[in-house]
C-alpha positions as CSV (number, residue, x, y, z in Angstrom):
1,X,-13.6,6.9,0.5
2,X,-15.8,4.8,-1.7
3,X,-15.2,2.2,-4.4
4,X,-18.1,0.7,-6.3
5,X,-17.8,-2.2,-8.6
6,X,-20.5,-2.6,-11.3
7,X,-21.2,-4.3,-14.5
8,X,-21.8,-7.9,-13.4
9,X,-24.5,-10.1,-14.6
10,X,-25.2,-13.3,-16.5
11,X,-22.8,-14.0,-19.4
12,X,-22.5,-17.1,-21.6
13,X,-19.3,-19.1,-21.8
14,X,-17.0,-17.7,-24.3
15,X,-18.4,-14.2,-24.1
16,X,-16.9,-11.0,-22.9
17,X,-17.6,-8.7,-20.0
18,X,-16.5,-5.3,-18.8
19,X,-16.7,-4.5,-15.1
20,X,-16.2,-1.0,-13.8
21,X,-14.8,0.3,-10.5
22,X,-15.8,3.9,-9.7
23,X,-14.0,5.7,-6.9
24,X,-14.8,8.8,-4.9
25,X,-13.1,10.5,-2.0
26,X,-9.6,9.9,-3.4
27,X,-7.9,10.2,-6.7
28,X,-6.8,7.4,-9.0
29,X,-3.5,9.2,-9.1
30,X,-3.1,8.4,-5.4
31,X,-3.3,4.6,-5.2
32,X,-3.2,1.6,-7.5
33,X,-6.5,-0.2,-7.9
34,X,-6.8,-4.0,-7.8
35,X,-9.4,-6.5,-8.7
36,X,-10.1,-9.4,-6.4
37,X,-12.8,-12.1,-6.9
38,X,-14.4,-14.7,-4.7
39,X,-16.1,-17.7,-6.3
40,X,-18.8,-19.6,-4.4
41,X,-17.3,-21.7,-1.6
42,X,-13.8,-20.5,-2.3
43,X,-11.3,-18.0,-0.9
44,X,-10.8,-14.7,-2.4
45,X,-8.1,-14.5,-5.0
46,X,-6.4,-11.6,-6.7
47,X,-7.0,-11.0,-10.4
48,X,-4.8,-8.0,-11.2
49,X,-4.1,-4.4,-10.6
50,X,-3.2,-1.1,-12.3
51,X,-0.8,1.4,-10.9
52,X,-1.0,5.1,-11.0
53,X,1.2,5.2,-14.1
54,X,-0.9,2.6,-15.9
55,X,1.3,-0.4,-15.3
56,X,-0.7,-3.6,-14.9
57,X,0.1,-6.8,-12.9
58,X,-1.8,-10.0,-13.0
59,X,-1.9,-13.1,-10.8
60,X,-0.7,-16.3,-12.4
61,X,-3.2,-17.6,-14.9
62,X,-5.0,-14.3,-15.2
63,X,-3.0,-12.4,-17.8
64,X,-4.3,-14.1,-20.9
65,X,-8.0,-13.2,-20.6
66,X,-8.1,-10.2,-18.3
67,X,-7.2,-6.6,-19.1
68,X,-7.3,-3.6,-16.7
69,X,-7.6,-0.1,-18.1
70,X,-8.2,3.4,-16.7
71,X,-11.6,4.4,-18.3
72,X,-11.7,8.0,-17.0
73,X,-10.7,10.2,-14.1
74,X,-12.4,8.1,-11.5
75,X,-13.1,4.7,-13.1
76,X,-11.0,1.6,-13.6
77,X,-12.3,-1.1,-16.0
78,X,-11.7,-4.9,-15.9
79,X,-12.2,-6.6,-19.2
80,X,-12.8,-10.4,-19.3
81,X,-12.7,-12.2,-22.6
82,X,-13.5,-15.8,-23.3
83,X,-15.3,-16.2,-20.0
84,X,-15.4,-19.6,-18.4
85,X,-17.6,-21.2,-15.7
86,X,-14.7,-20.8,-13.2
87,X,-15.0,-17.0,-13.7
88,X,-18.3,-17.1,-11.8
89,X,-17.6,-15.0,-8.7
90,X,-18.2,-11.8,-6.9
91,X,-15.7,-9.3,-8.2
92,X,-14.4,-6.6,-5.9
93,X,-12.2,-3.6,-6.5
94,X,-9.9,-2.1,-3.8
95,X,-7.1,0.4,-3.5
96,X,-3.9,-1.6,-3.1
97,X,-0.2,-1.5,-2.3
98,X,2.1,-3.0,-4.9
99,X,5.4,-4.7,-4.1
100,X,7.4,-7.2,-6.0
101,X,4.8,-7.6,-8.7
102,X,2.2,-8.5,-6.2
103,X,-0.6,-6.4,-4.7
104,X,-2.2,-6.2,-1.3
105,X,-5.6,-4.6,-0.7
106,X,-5.6,-1.7,1.8
107,X,-7.8,-2.0,4.8
108,X,-10.8,0.2,4.5
109,X,-10.4,0.7,0.8
110,X,-12.7,-2.0,-0.5
111,X,-15.9,-1.6,-2.4
112,X,-19.0,-3.7,-2.6
113,X,-18.7,-6.4,-5.2
114,X,-20.5,-7.2,-8.4
115,X,-21.7,-10.7,-9.2
116,X,-20.6,-12.4,-12.4
117,X,-22.4,-15.6,-13.4
118,X,-21.2,-17.6,-16.3
119,X,-23.8,-20.0,-17.6
120,X,-25.4,-21.1,-20.8
């Protein structure tokens, strides 16, 4: 089982960014995929997730600027618009469990993160 986040880099405030999560060893039809981020010096926080039927859930405050889509058979995309300095973080993807509109990463189903830096 592997998940690999990619697409991070330097982006100017107000810009847009697309991150990708490519999975192998399991099907996107098997588990929902979530995005989690960790800003420097802060705890990890959930961004949102997409279920196997394409339903998306977002943590409070994330819905307006974040979109999650299924790009192809083994890739989930996270689109960020109007990026802000507080979006600077390492972004991870993980297979998750969903309950009550919240999602919980599965142990052993994390990928390496990709760093997003928002700066002018």
